[in-house]
N, C-alpha and C positions, 0 to 999 in steps of 0.2 A: 638545633634539631634539623636533620636533613629532610628535604622535601623530594618526593619521588613521583614520577608518572608511571603507571603500570601499563605495560603493553602486552595484550593478550591476542594471539593470532592462531587461527586454524585455517587450513585450506579445505576445499570441498571434499576431497577424498579422505580427509582425516576426521570428518565429523563423527563417524561411527566409532572411532578409537577413544575410549574413555580416558586414557592417559593424556590425550591431547584436547579434551573437551574444554570449552571456555570456562565452565563452572569450576572444574578442577584446577585450572590455572589460576583463576581469580582467588580461590580459597588458599592455594599455596602461597601466592604473593602477599595476600593480606596477612596471613599468619607470620610470614617472614618480617613484614614491616612492623607488626606488633612486638615481635621479639627484639628487633633492632631499634625500636623507638623511632621509626621513620614515619613521617607524616605523608599521607597519600593525597596528592593534589587532584588527580583525575585518573580514571580508568579508561583505557582505549581498547575497544574491541575491533578486531580485524578478521574478515573472512575472505582472504585473498592469498594467492601464491606468493612465496618468498623468493622467487627467482630474480626479481628486481625489486627496487624500492618505489616503483611506480604503483603505490597502493593508496586507495582513497583515504583511509583513516590515518595512515602514517604521514601522508602529505599534509593533512590538517595539523597534526601534532608538530611536525617539523616547522611549518609556517609560524605556529604559535611560539615555539622555542626561539626562532630567529627574531621575532618581534620583541620578546622579553629579554633575549640574550642571557639566559640563565639566571635571571634575578628571581624568578618564581619557582624554579625547579633545579635540583642538584643531580638527580639520578633518573635514568630510564631503566626500569627493571623488567625482566622477562624471565621465564623459567629456564629455558635452554637457548644456546646460541642458534640452533636451527629455527627457533621461533623468531629470532631477529633477522636472519638472512640465510639463504642457501646458495649464495654466490660470494666466494671469497673476495674477489676483486672489489665488488660493490660494497661489501661489508667493511673492508679496510678504509675505503674512501668515506663511508658514512661515519665510522668511528672517529676519523680525523676531523670531520665537520662538527660532530657533537662536542669533541674536546675543545675545539676553537670557540665554542659557545659556553664553555665552562661546565659541560654536562658529561657525566660518566655513564656509559652503557654497561650493564652488568647482568649476567645470567646467574640466578641465585642457586641453581642446582649444579652449575659448572663455574664456580667463582674463580676469577683470575685477577691478580694485581698487575695491571699492565705497566706499572712503573718498574717491575722486575723484568729485565730483558729476556730471561729464559722462559718466562710465561708466554711470550709471543709464539714459541713453538707449539705450546698447547692450544693457543688461540687458533693458529693455522690448522691444527688437526680438527678442532671443533667446527671450524668453518668449512674445511674441505670435505669432511666426512659426509654431511648431508648433500653437498654438491655432487660428490661421486655417486651417492645413492640415487639422486635424481637422474644423473647421466646414464647409469646402468639401467634404471627402469625405462628411460626413454629408448635406449638401445634395444632392450628386449621387446618393447612394443613395436619398434620399427621392424625388427627381424620377423616378428609374428605377423605383422601386416603384410610384409613382402611375401612371406610363405603363403598366406591366405590368398593374395592376389595371384600368385603363380598357380594356385589350385583353381582359379577362376571365380573367386568370390569378390563381390563389390564391397570395399571396406570404407564406407562413408555414408553420409545421408543419401537417400535415393536421388538419382538425377531426375531432371524434368521428364515427366511421362511415366515414371515408376513410383512405387511406394514401398517402404520398408515393411517386411512381414517376418513372422517367426513360425516355423513349422511345429509339429507335434513333439519333436525331440528337442526343441529349444534352439535349433539352428536358424540363424537369421539369413534372409535372402530378399531380393527385390523382385517385384512383380509389376506388370503393366498397370497403369492407372488411367482409367477413362474419365473424361473424354480427351485428356491431354495426350495419351498415347496415339490415338487416331489422328489428332490434329498435327502432332509432330511427324507422323508418318506421311501425312499429306504435304507437309512442308518439305520433307526430304524429296518427295517425288517432284514437287514444283521446282526446287533448286536444280535437280538433275535435268529437267527439261530445258533450262537455260533461257526461258522466255522472259522472265521477270527478275528484278534485282532481289538480293537476299533481304534487304531492308524492307522492301514492299511486301515480301512474303511473310516476314515477321509481323508487320502491322496487321495483315489480314488474319494471321494465326492468333494474334493477341485479341482481335475482335471476336474470333471464333471461341475463345475461352482459354487460350494458352497463357497461363499466368507466369510470365517471366519477362525480364528486361531485354533490351537489344543485345547487350554484351553477353549475357548468359545464353541467349539464343545462338549467337555466333560461336560460342564455345561448345554448345550442345551439338551443333551440326558437325563439329570436328571430332566429337567423342566416339570412339569405336564401340562403346558399350551398347549402342543402339543396334549394331549388327551382330551382337552376341560375343563381343571380344572385351577383354580386360587389358588395359595398358599397365605394364609394370615399369616404373620409371628407372632411369639409370642410377646405379649405386656402385661407387668405387670402380672395380674392374668389370662389373657386369653392365653390359649395354642395355639400353631400353628395348623391351620386347613386348609383343602383344600375344596373349594366350586366349584360348577358347574359354568363355564364361559359362557359369552354371545357370544363368538366368535365361528367360525367354526373350529372344531378340524382337525388335519392332520392325526392322527392315532386313532385306537380304544383304549379304556382303557385297554383291555386285552393285546394288544401288548405293551403298555407302561409298565405295570407291569412285563411282560415277559422280557423286556429289562432291567428293574431294577434288576430282579433276576439274569440275566446273568452278569450284571456289579458288583453285590455283591459277585460273586464267587472270592474270593481273591486268592485262590491257583489254579494254572494251572497245570494239571497233565501232566507228561512227559512220563509215562510208557505206555505199551499196554493197551488200554482201555481209555487212556487220551483223553480229548476233544481237538478240534482243535482251541482253543480260541486264541492262540498266533501266528497263522499261517498267513504269508503274503499273500496278494491277488495276487501280481505279483512277478515273479522271472525270472531269465534268461531262455531263450528258451530251453536250454539243461537240465534244472533241474525242470521239471514240478511237481515233487513229493516232492520237498523240503518243510519240515514242516509237511508232512503227515506221516512220518516214525519214527520208534524207532529202537534202536540198538537191535539185537537179542541176543547179548552177555551179556550186562549189563542192558538193559531195559531203558537206558536214551534216550533223544531226539536225533535224527540224523538230520544232515543237509547236505548241498551240497555246493561245492565250486570248482573253476577252479584251475588247476595246470599247470604252464607254462612249456612247453616242448621246444625243440630246435626251432621248426618252428611254433607252435600253442599252444593253450591252450587245456588241457584235463580236462574233468569234472568228478567229483567223488561224490558219496554219502558216507558219513563217520560219525562215532560217534563223539560226542563232548567231550568224555572222552578219557582216555589213553588205552582203551581196544584194540584198533587196528582194529576195524571193518571198512572195506573200500571196496567199489565196484565201478566199472566203471559205469558211468551214462548210457552209451549205453545199457549195459546188464540189468540194473534195469528197464530202460524205456521200453525196448523190452519185458521183462517178464510181465510188467504191461499191455502193449498193447495186448499181446497174451492172457492174463488172461481175458481181457474185452470181448473177443470173446465168452467166456463161458456164458456170460449174454445176448447175442444176441438171440432173440426168433427164434425158428425154424419156417419155413414157415407154415402159417395157424394157429399159436398158439396165435396170438395177440387177436383175438376175445374171445378165451376161457379164457385167463388170465384177460382180461377186465371184463368178466362176474364174474369171481371169486373175483376180487378186489371190484367190485360194491356190490356183495353180502356181502363181509366182511365189507364194508363201512356201509351198511344198518344195519348190526348187531351192529356196534358201535353206530349208531344213536339211535337204540332201547335201547341201554344201557345207553344213556345219562340221562334218567330219574333217574336211580340208582345213577349216578354221581351227579345230582342235589340234590337228597335227602341227599347224603353224605355231600355236601357243605353246605346245609341248616343246617344240624346237627352241623357242625363245627362253623357256624355263631352263632347258638343258644348257643353253649358252650362258645364262646367269650363273648356274651351278658350276660350269667349267671355269668361268672367270673368277668365282670365289675360290675354287680349288687352286688355281694358279696363284692367286694372291696369297693363299696360305703357304704354298711352297716358297714363294718369294720372301715371305716373312721368316720362315725357318732358315732360308739361305741368307738372311739379312740383306736382301736386295732392297726391301722397303722396311720402314719402321712401323711400330705398332699403331701409330696415329693414322698413317695412310691405310693400313689394313682395316682398321675399324671403319674408316670412311667408305672403303670399297664394300665391306661387309654390309654396312647399313644401307647403302644404295642398292646392292643386289637383293637383299632380303625384302626391301620395299617393292622393287620391281616384281619379285617372285610372288608376293602377296597379291598384287594387282592382277597378275597373269593367272594365278590360281583362282581368283574370284571370277575372272572372265571365263575360265575353263569350266567352273562349276555352273555357270549360266548356260553353257553350250551342251551340257550333258543330256538334257531332255527337252523335247519340244513342248511348248505350253499346251495344256489341254483345252479343248473347246475353242481352238483358234478360228475354226470355220464360223462358229456363231458370232464371235467377236468381229470378224471381218464383215459378216452380213449386217450386223448392227451399225458398223462404221459406215458402210456404203449407204444404208438407209438414212443415216444422219447427214451424210455428205450430199445425198440427193435432195435433201430439204435444207441445205445450208442457208439459203436466203431467208427462209422462214425462221430458222433458229437465230439468225443474226438480228432480225427485227423484233423478235418476241422475248429475248432474254434481257436480264439486267446488265449493267455496265461491266461487271466483272466477267460474266459468262460471254458477253459480246467480245471483249478483248481477248478472251481465251480462244474464241473462234478465229479471230484475226491472227493471233500468234501461231495457232496450229496450222492454219491454211498457208501462211506466208512466214516460214521460219527465218527468212532474211528480210531486211528492211526494204521498204518500197520507195519508189520515186514517182511523184505525180508530175506529168509533163504538160498539164493543162487540159488534157483530154482523158487519158487513161492512167492507171497505176501500173507501173512496171517493176519487176523484181527479178533478181538473178535466179531464184529457185522457188518453186511452188511445191506444196505437199504432193507426194507421189500419187495418192489416190485422186486428188483434185486435178492433177495434171492429166491423168488418164481419162478422167471424165471430160475434161475440156477438149482434149484432142479427138475423142470419139464424137462429141457434139459437133465439133468443127468439121470433121469428115462427113458426118451425116448431113450437115447443112450444105456442104459443097455438092454432095451427091444429089440432094433434093433440087438444088438450082440447076445442076447439069441435066438431070432427068427431065425437068420441066422445059428446058431450052430445046432438047432434042425430041420431045414428045414421045418418049420411050417408056415402056413399063419394065425394062430390064435394068439391072445394075450397070452403070456405065463407067465405073472407075477400075483401074488396074490394081491387082492385089499388091499392097506395099510389103516390103520385106520387114523382118524383125519380130518384135514382141506381139504385134496385133494380128498375125496371120490367122490364128485359130478364130479370133473374134470376127474378122471379116468374113471368113467362111460361114460362121454361124449366122451372121447378118444376111448373107446371100441366100442360104438355105431357108431361113425363116421368111425371107421376102418371096421366094419362089413358091413356098407352100401356102402363102397367104393370098390375098387378093391382088389384083393388078394395079392397085393404087400405090403410087410411090410415096416414100416418106417425105 
């Protein structure tokens, strides 16, 4: 009497098909064994795809057959060959392996005597037909998903910051999910500023409640879905493209491309004038300036660390090289705090500085038209270059690969320029109020620095000094200071000079000559204000 193992398989999408149900297959196989007087050794149930033989239940069965080498079983029975496999190449290999163990695989509804050579043609048909069906189904799904992407639909699980939803008509879409959406928007803004490293921004975002790993975060900030775009990948002769999405964007297109530009900067400068891209957001309380300084001796990046003494730790700022530059953290921090006082506005100067900055802002808004013309000119140049490349392709001066390279480069540049053009179309509303609030904050910069937590304190440092500082033992020096702080400092400095000079000359009238340039109107305002007031000098 022959002994058989019954193999019953369904895949997830076949569960609803009664002809493929496990119960129906088992009944058919059991009835067949009774009619043929075949003894059933075991029944194996499988709920897995037949694209490969890497299936849990089949792996257990095959290991058992290898151990017994066919002594306990003669047959492996299944209803149809597509229950056995949907991959012809893998199926032939598995049939050969079973035969080497003395076991014959057989489909009871599609019986074949494999000792007859002509039956191998039918076996090839039985094995190839389900594989072709799978491939056709996969191709239809691929084309459908590409069409949906071209129409602006997101065809996957919702990305970080979004959630999958269904409208009244049954159409699926993605919508912003709070608080992840707001946290991710904050992360984009911080990356665009360029003050802190992407990894540090991810760590803070994770603490705020953004539930994703580092790699997923790095992929997210590269995804155009957050600015309302859908990426359609390359397929055959179709190049990769980006189309407008149907979902609500979290950020503007201008901010997205600004973030991409910041991420594309591969080199992080470490000398004076270097950007703060690798700086951590949080550090020990005693080292608020760590990451914002460079060594005055060798120009390399400086850091800070504690040194263990007899009874406590002592903190130092020091160079990362062997040049030997090293200063106590208390000295460096105190010098920085004292230096902040120079940027605190003198009494009554906030209104004057606000007027000056508003006037400068309006001058920049007026110059936006020139910026728009320049961007439009650059876009036209890219379009002309693309048109010439198309002509060269038709004339066979260049091949298709070179044309695709030029096309991709030009389209990428055009997208960036169009995003910049969109940002120049309208001036931001309420700019005067924002400038007034910024001047108020700047006028109290020393108080803000001393009363905020470490994260806010370092944000103050990064916004005040966009480029790294150098401590010479007395003062902190840097290539560039925030424009508003620079104006505040120069006004305070000029007022101090005027005060000293007036005192020396024992005069109640302004004693300095009007300087040329940006501050002409400001100095006149100061003079008129002084003449209208008392005879007491500043």
